[in-house]
C-alpha positions in Angstrom: 208.0 92.0 126.1 204.6 91.6 127.7 201.9 93.8 126.7 201.2 95.2 129.7 205.2 96.8 130.4 203.7 98.6 126.4 203.6 102.0 126.5 201.7 104.0 123.8 203.5 106.3 122.0 200.8 109.5 121.3 199.4 110.1 117.9 199.4 114.0 119.3 202.7 113.9 119.5 203.5 112.1 116.5 201.3 114.6 114.1 203.3 117.4 116.1 205.9 115.9 113.7 204.1 116.2 110.0 205.3 119.2 109.1 208.9 118.6 109.6 208.5 115.0 108.4 206.6 116.5 105.4 209.8 119.0 105.1 212.2 116.6 104.7 210.0 114.4 101.5 209.3 117.9 100.1 212.9 119.0 99.9 216.2 120.0 101.7 220.0 120.0 100.7 222.6 116.9 101.5 226.7 116.5 100.5 226.7 113.0 100.8 229.8 111.6 103.3 230.2 108.1 102.8 228.2 107.3 99.8 228.9 108.1 96.3 226.0 109.3 93.7 224.3 106.6 91.8 224.4 109.3 88.9 227.3 111.9 88.7 225.9 114.9 87.4 227.0 116.1 84.2 228.2 120.4 84.7 228.0 122.3 81.9 231.4 124.0 80.8 231.3 127.3 81.1 234.3 128.3 78.6 235.1 125.9 76.2 238.9 124.9 75.8 239.5 126.3 79.5 240.5 123.5 81.8 239.0 123.0 85.2 241.5 123.6 88.6 241.5 121.0 91.0 239.2 120.7 93.9 240.8 122.2 96.9 241.5 119.9 99.8 241.6 121.6 103.6 245.2 121.3 105.5 243.2 121.7 108.7 243.7 118.5 110.4 240.1 117.2 110.4 238.6 119.0 107.8 240.3 116.5 105.0 237.7 113.9 106.0 234.5 116.3 105.4 232.7 115.8 102.1 233.6 118.9 100.0 231.0 117.5 97.3 228.5 120.3 96.3 225.4 119.6 98.4 222.5 118.8 96.3 219.0 119.1 96.3 217.0 115.9 97.7 213.5 116.1 96.6 211.5 113.0 97.6 208.0 113.9 96.1 209.0 115.2 93.3 211.1 112.1 92.9 208.2 110.2 93.0 205.4 111.9 91.2 207.9 112.1 88.3 207.0 108.2 87.9 203.4 109.4 86.8 201.8 110.5 83.9 200.4 114.1 85.6 198.3 112.9 87.9 199.7 111.1 91.4 198.8 107.4 91.4 197.3 105.8 94.4 200.1 103.6 94.7 202.6 106.4 94.5 200.5 108.7 96.9 200.2 105.8 99.5 204.4 105.5 99.4 204.4 109.1 100.2 201.9 109.2 103.0 203.5 106.2 104.3 207.2 107.9 104.3 205.5 111.2 105.7 203.9 109.0 108.6 207.1 106.6 109.2 209.6 110.3 109.7 207.0 111.5 111.9 207.4 108.7 113.9 210.8 108.2 114.1 211.0 111.8 115.3 208.3 111.3 117.9 210.5 108.1 119.2 213.4 110.1 119.0 211.9 113.0 121.3 210.2 110.0 123.4 213.8 108.5 124.0 215.2 111.9 124.9 213.5 112.6 127.2 213.6 109.0 128.9 217.3 108.9 128.7 218.2 112.6 129.5 219.6 114.4 126.3 216.8 116.3 126.3 218.3 118.4 129.5 221.5 118.4 128.1 220.7 119.8 124.6 218.5 122.2 126.1 222.1 123.0 128.2 224.0 122.8 125.0 221.4 125.5 123.5 222.4 128.0 126.6 226.5 127.2 126.4 226.3 125.4 129.9 227.3 121.8 129.1 229.8 120.5 132.0 233.1 119.2 130.6 232.7 116.2 132.2 229.2 115.5 130.6 230.6 116.1 127.0 231.1 113.0 126.3 228.0 111.4 127.4 226.5 114.2 125.1 227.8 112.7 122.6 227.3 109.4 122.7 223.3 110.4 123.5 223.4 111.8 120.2 225.0 109.1 118.5 222.3 106.8 120.4 219.3 108.8 119.8 220.3 108.8 116.1 220.6 105.0 116.0 217.0 105.2 117.7 215.2 107.0 115.0 217.1 105.5 111.5 215.7 101.9 112.9 212.8 103.4 113.7 212.0 105.4 110.3 212.9 102.3 108.4 210.8 99.8 110.9 208.0 101.8 110.5 208.7 102.3 106.6 208.8 98.7 106.5 205.6 97.9 107.9 203.9 100.7 106.1 204.5 99.9 102.6 203.7 96.3 103.7 200.2 96.3 101.9 201.4 97.4 98.5 204.7 95.1 98.1 203.9 92.7 95.4 206.2 90.0 94.0 208.1 92.7 91.9 212.4 91.7 92.7 214.7 95.1 92.8 218.8 94.4 94.2 219.5 96.9 96.3 223.3 97.1 98.0 224.1 98.0 101.2 222.9 101.3 102.7 226.0 103.4 103.0 225.1 107.0 104.0 224.3 106.3 107.7 225.5 109.0 109.9 225.4 108.8 113.3 226.2 112.6 114.6 222.7 113.5 115.4 219.1 112.3 114.3 218.0 115.3 111.6 221.7 114.5 110.1 221.1 111.0 110.0 217.7 111.2 108.3 219.0 113.8 105.8 221.6 110.8 105.0 219.1 108.2 104.8 216.5 109.9 103.0 219.4 111.1 100.3 220.5 107.6 99.4 216.7 106.2 99.5 216.6 109.1 96.7 219.3 107.8 95.0 217.7 104.7 94.8 214.7 105.7 93.4 216.0 107.6 90.9 218.3 104.4 89.4 215.7 101.8 89.8 211.9 102.8 90.2 210.7 103.1 86.8 207.3 102.1 87.8 204.6 102.0 90.7 205.2 98.3 91.2 209.2 98.7 91.4 208.6 102.2 93.5 207.4 100.3 96.2 209.7 97.6 95.9 212.8 99.7 96.2 211.7 101.5 99.6 210.9 98.2 101.1 214.0 96.9 100.2 215.6 99.9 101.0 213.9 100.2 104.6 214.7 96.2 105.6 218.8 96.6 104.5 218.8 100.2 106.9 216.9 98.2 109.7 220.2 95.3 109.6 222.7 98.3 109.0 221.0 100.2 112.0 220.8 97.0 113.7 224.8 95.8 113.7 225.4 99.4 114.5 223.3 99.1 117.7 225.2 96.0 119.1 228.6 98.3 119.7 226.3 101.6 120.5 226.4 102.6 124.3 223.5 104.5 125.8 221.0 102.8 124.3 219.0 101.1 127.2 216.3 103.6 127.2 215.1 102.2 123.9 215.7 98.7 124.1 214.6 97.9 127.5 211.1 99.7 126.6 208.3 98.8 124.1 205.7 101.4 122.6 202.6 101.0 120.3 201.4 102.8 117.7 197.8 102.4 118.3 196.4 103.6 114.7 198.7 101.7 112.9 199.3 98.5 115.3 202.8 99.0 115.4 204.7 98.2 118.3 208.3 99.5 118.5 210.4 96.9 120.6 214.0 98.2 120.7 216.2 97.4 117.7 213.6 94.3 116.7 211.5 94.6 113.2 207.8 94.6 113.8 206.9 91.5 112.5 206.3 92.0 108.7 203.4 93.6 107.3 199.8 94.1 108.1 197.8 91.1 106.4 194.5 93.5 106.2 191.3 92.9 108.2 188.7 89.8 107.3 185.4 90.2 106.6 184.3 86.3 107.9 182.0 84.7 110.1 184.6 82.7 112.3 183.8 79.4 113.1 184.7 77.7 116.7 186.4 73.6 116.0 182.9 72.3 117.6 180.9 74.1 115.0 181.9 71.8 112.5 180.2 68.7 112.7 181.3 64.9 111.4 184.4 65.9 109.1 186.6 64.3 111.7 190.0 64.2 109.4 189.5 67.1 107.7 189.1 69.1 111.1 191.9 67.2 112.6 194.1 68.4 109.6 192.8 71.9 109.2 193.4 72.6 113.1 196.9 70.6 113.0 198.0 72.8 109.4 197.3 75.5 111.1 199.2 75.0 113.9 202.1 74.0 111.7 202.0 77.5 109.8 202.3 79.4 112.9 205.9 77.9 113.5 206.9 79.8 110.3 210.4 81.6 111.0 209.8 85.3 109.5 214.3 85.5 110.1 214.9 82.6 108.5 211.9 82.7 105.8 211.0 79.1 106.8 208.9 76.4 108.8 210.3 73.9 110.3 208.0 71.4 109.0 208.6 72.1 105.5 212.0 71.5 106.4 211.3 68.2 107.8 208.9 67.5 105.0 205.9 67.1 107.1 204.0 70.6 105.6 200.9 70.7 103.5 201.1 73.4 101.0 198.1 72.6 98.9 195.6 70.4 99.8 191.7 69.2 97.9 188.2 69.2 100.1 185.9 67.6 98.2 182.6 66.5 99.0 178.6 66.8 98.4 176.7 69.9 98.3 175.9 71.0 101.7 178.8 69.0 103.8 180.8 71.9 105.4 183.2 73.0 102.9 182.3 76.8 103.6 182.5 75.8 107.3 186.1 74.3 107.3 187.4 77.7 105.2 185.7 79.3 108.7 187.2 77.6 111.0 190.6 77.6 109.5 190.9 81.2 108.5 189.3 81.7 112.4 192.1 79.6 113.9 194.6 81.3 112.4 193.6 84.7 112.6 193.5 84.5 116.1 196.9 82.5 116.4 198.6 85.5 114.2 196.7 87.9 116.9 198.1 86.7 119.7 201.6 86.5 117.9 201.6 89.5 116.4 201.8 88.1 113.3 200.2 89.5 109.9 197.6 87.1 108.4 196.8 87.2 105.1 193.4 85.7 103.5 192.6 85.4 100.2 189.8 83.7 98.3 190.2 83.0 94.1 186.4 82.9 92.6 184.9 82.8 89.8 183.7 86.7 89.1 187.8 87.2 89.0 187.8 85.1 85.8 187.7 87.7 82.8 186.9 88.0 79.0 190.0 90.2 78.0 192.8 87.9 77.1 195.3 87.2 79.8 193.8 89.4 82.4 192.7 85.9 83.9 196.0 84.6 84.0 197.0 87.9 85.9 194.4 87.6 88.3 195.5 84.3 89.1 199.0 85.5 89.6 198.0 88.8 92.2 196.2 86.2 94.1 199.0 83.4 94.3 201.6 86.2 95.1 199.4 87.9 97.3 199.5 84.0 99.5 203.2 83.3 98.7 204.3 86.7 100.3 206.9 85.6 103.0 206.5 88.3 105.2 202.8 87.0 106.1 200.6 83.6 107.2 199.0 83.3 104.5 195.5 80.7 103.6 194.1 81.1 99.8 191.5 79.3 98.8 189.8 78.6 95.7 186.4 77.2 96.2 184.4 75.8 93.7 187.8 74.9 91.3 185.7 72.9 88.8 184.5 76.2 87.7 187.5 78.1 88.0 190.3 76.4 86.4 189.4 74.9 83.3 190.4 71.1 81.6 192.5 71.0 79.5 191.3 70.1 76.2 187.5 70.3 77.2 185.8 72.6 75.2 183.4 74.4 77.4 186.0 75.9 79.2 186.9 79.1 78.5 190.1 81.1 77.0 190.4 82.6 81.0 189.8 79.6 82.8 192.8 77.5 80.6 194.9 80.5 81.7 193.8 79.9 85.6 194.7 76.3 85.3 198.3 77.2 83.5 199.1 79.5 86.5 198.1 77.4 89.1 199.4 74.5 88.0 203.1 76.6 87.9 202.4 77.7 91.1 201.9 74.7 93.0 204.4 72.4 91.5 206.3 74.1 89.1 210.1 74.2 88.1 209.8 77.4 90.2 208.2 76.5 93.4 209.2 77.7 96.8 207.6 76.1 99.5 208.7 78.4 102.7 206.0 76.8 104.8 204.2 80.3 105.8 201.3 79.7 103.2 199.0 77.2 102.6 196.6 77.0 99.3 193.4 75.0 99.6 191.1 73.6 96.9 187.5 72.8 97.4 184.7 71.2 95.0 181.4 69.3 95.1 182.7 67.9 91.9 186.7 67.4 91.8 186.1 64.6 88.8 185.7 67.8 86.5 188.6 69.0 87.7 192.3 68.9 85.0 194.0 65.3 86.5 197.2 67.1 86.6 196.1 70.1 88.7 194.3 67.8 91.0 197.5 65.6 91.5 199.2 68.8 92.8 196.9 68.8 95.7 199.2 67.2 98.5 196.6 66.4 100.8 193.0 65.3 100.2 190.3 66.1 103.1 187.0 64.1 102.4 184.2 66.1 103.2 181.6 64.3 103.8 179.8 66.2 106.9 177.2 64.8 109.1 177.5 60.9 109.6 176.4 59.4 112.3 172.5 60.1 114.7 175.1 62.0 117.3 176.5 64.2 114.2 172.9 64.8 113.4 172.0 65.5 116.6 174.6 67.8 117.1 174.2 69.8 114.5 170.4 70.4 114.9 171.1 71.3 118.2 173.9 74.1 116.7 171.5 75.3 114.2 168.4 76.2 116.4 170.3 78.3 118.4 169.7 79.5 121.7 166.5 80.7 121.8 164.0 78.0 122.4 163.4 75.6 125.9 163.8 72.6 123.9 165.2 69.3 126.1 168.3 68.0 125.0 167.5 64.4 125.5 169.2 61.3 126.3 172.7 62.7 124.3 176.1 64.2 125.6 176.3 67.5 123.4 179.3 67.5 120.8 180.6 64.3 122.8 180.7 62.8 119.8 183.2 65.7 118.2 185.8 65.0 120.2 188.9 65.3 118.1 191.1 62.6 119.0 188.6 59.8 119.1 186.4 60.5 116.3 190.4 60.7 114.0 191.4 57.5 115.5 188.4 55.5 114.2 188.4 57.5 110.7 192.3 56.3 110.0 191.6 53.0 111.3 188.7 52.8 108.7 191.0 53.3 105.9 192.9 49.8 107.0 190.9 48.7 103.7 190.0 50.5 101.2 186.4 51.9 100.4 185.8 52.4 97.1 184.8 48.8 94.9 187.1 49.1 92.4 190.3 49.8 94.7 189.3 47.1 96.8 189.4 44.3 94.0 192.8 45.5 93.9 193.9 45.3 97.5 192.4 41.7 97.6 193.8 40.2 94.8 197.3 41.9 95.9 197.1 39.9 99.5 195.4 37.1 97.7 199.5 36.9 95.6 202.1 37.8 97.8 200.1 37.7 101.1 200.0 40.8 104.0 201.1 44.0 102.9 204.4 44.7 105.7 207.2 45.2 103.9 208.2 47.9 101.5 208.5 45.6 98.9 204.8 43.9 98.9 203.6 47.9 99.4 205.7 48.9 96.4 203.7 46.1 94.5 200.3 47.1 95.5 201.1 50.4 94.0 202.1 49.0 91.2 199.1 47.4 91.1 197.2 50.3 91.6 198.6 51.9 88.8 197.9 48.5 86.3 194.0 50.0 87.6 194.5 53.0 87.0 196.9 54.1 84.9 197.0 58.5 86.6 197.8 56.8 89.5 201.7 58.1 88.5 205.2 59.2 90.7 203.7 62.3 91.9 200.4 60.6 93.6 203.3 58.6 95.5 205.0 61.7 96.4 201.8 63.2 97.7 200.9 59.5 99.8 204.8 60.0 101.4 204.4 63.8 102.5 200.7 62.6 103.8 202.3 59.6 105.9 205.4 62.6 107.2 202.8 64.3 108.2 200.8 61.4 109.6 204.6 61.2 112.4 203.9 64.4 113.1 200.9 63.3 114.5 201.0 65.5 117.6 199.4 68.8 118.8 201.1 71.6 119.3 200.5 72.8 122.7 197.2 75.6 122.7 199.9 77.3 125.3 202.9 77.6 122.3 200.3 79.8 120.4 198.6 81.7 123.4 202.2 82.6 124.6 204.2 83.0 121.7 207.6 83.6 124.1 207.3 79.9 124.7 207.5 78.4 121.3 206.8 80.9 118.1 209.5 83.5 119.2 212.3 81.0 119.6 215.1 80.9 117.2 214.6 79.1 114.1 216.9 76.2 115.3 215.2 75.9 119.2 211.8 75.1 117.3 213.1 72.8 115.3 214.5 70.9 118.3 211.2 71.2 120.1 209.3 69.2 116.7 211.8 67.2 116.3 211.4 65.7 120.2 207.8 65.6 119.3 207.8 63.0 116.7 207.0 59.6 116.0 208.1 56.7 113.5 206.5 55.6 110.4 204.8 52.3 110.4 203.3 49.7 108.2 199.5 51.0 109.3 200.7 54.7 108.0 201.7 53.6 105.0 198.9 51.4 104.4 196.3 53.7 105.6 197.2 57.1 103.5 197.8 54.9 100.1 194.4 53.5 100.7 193.1 57.3 101.4 194.9 59.0 98.4 193.4 55.9 96.0 190.1 55.9 97.1 189.7 59.7 96.0 191.6 59.1 93.1 188.5 55.5 92.2 185.8 58.2 93.7 186.9 60.8 91.5 187.5 58.5 88.7 184.1 56.8 89.0 182.1 59.9 89.5 183.8 61.3 86.0 183.1 57.9 84.3 179.6 58.1 85.2 179.0 61.4 84.5 180.8 61.0 81.1 178.0 57.6 80.4 175.3 59.7 81.5 176.1 62.6 79.2 176.2 59.8 76.1 173.1 58.6 77.5 171.3 62.0 77.2 173.0 62.9 73.8 172.0 58.7 72.3 168.4 60.0 73.7 167.9 63.6 72.0 169.2 61.1 68.9 166.4 58.6 69.0 163.8 61.4 69.9 164.9 63.5 66.9 165.0 60.1 64.4 161.2 59.5 65.8 160.2 63.1 65.2 161.6 63.0 62.0 159.8 59.7 60.9 156.5 61.3 61.7 156.9 64.3 60.1 158.3 62.7 56.7 154.5 59.9 57.4 
């Protein structure tokens, strides 16, 4: 359904249903027909010792199938407020508001469907007792269709509105059973009765309350979708599309809205040409942004993650002022634009030093909340940890606070722990000016390395000067083609070629010695021998390093650009079934070559040697400073004695 075909579901029509929606939340009576209460009410004995009579069973044909359970009161508002300590919490208020809003949207959608399908006229005729006999079957079918439309819209809107509040709390819900399709009001009462039962049995706190409501809405959507496959007269709903502007919610038949809202991002986005230099880092960021968009919300898996070429974590390091923040702004801007075009929710989170708390355990909780928000499988997530050397403590470092040590433990578990699941809907970027100060085990959990070295050539410096000067001048550019040097394909090819030999002096010695002993590195055995030689020079070069290198090689095997058209028109790729997307990506892959492997080995090992050399230099400088202090102290002490 194109944007031009989308109609607006008027806000006035929705607000006109607020009283009816509030009445459903406040209370009504309902006798369950299909489901059984989760908690059976215990009836008080009127006269001890006197047996109770058997329940009456009607002998009238058709009446035996109807429930004779005594109607029970459904008071969702009271149920939710009962979780509080006397004052409704913000989460409880948000949950009740989301339910009222979703009910109002569903009722307004029901009226719209009735008007477009002819059901409204048949309802008026039924009130006057003049429905023709030939129309009675159609009337019944339309009532059932309206019930399905209202139920699905209620579930869809509820899942969409409650999603920003959903955390990581798991809740096991069974199938929704009280799905009645006689008419829309009864249908809503049935599912609200069952929701009230689930809240009463499973919601013990705010987190579980939100999880129950979200899980129930998802389960109800699936149940109604199955019913709608065999339902009649729903074409007025399935052939149209409506948008609720206030919530940015699109209702397109029995198709769930693309999960949750990701929230508004307050950030000055940058265009790729505004990132001067940093060719490999910029190129990989551009490709990673498109990779994330291949995520399949129904399968909750990304084809790139299945094929092994997905970057889940990366480390961006470089000197101060070389463009790390600009790189973050570029990638976040690309993802925000792609997600808006596709109607996907996008969530950006940054973890910074101000989230380190002096209270024991609080820093770890903050880090876990950050991780869970980005990992949320209902959104496209991008999480950054700027200045990670200040945020995460190095184990054994006496200068690291307890809070920093907690953060390190949480990040290590999240990025490559026993329970880590990479779905391919999010990525985490760690950035630092001093990566040598990051804990070795945490740093090695960064699957990719982005060297953010800023402008390098004369052309880079001309480009960045022109860019930062802006347009409020008449200074001629001169003999220079602006931003031609930032053409990514050409620059990246040269950058990768530059890693055919190591850059760091220590690694270069290992390379030359290995090549002298075994000749050109053109087989797996010879490359393996080179890796062992690197491990001999740096004991921190472990199996995790090999995994990171092979992951980077697999990314290089997918060294292709997903066409911009695929991002601009989601129907071409993003909205295709998972298996089709997987086949389309496989068709673009290229075979792994020796050159790719050598370049990625050198690129990764260069970064480790660079970190080690810096770390050693820092340690030497600190030791020298301590020695100079001791020398000065001895001199002053001797002068004082003399």
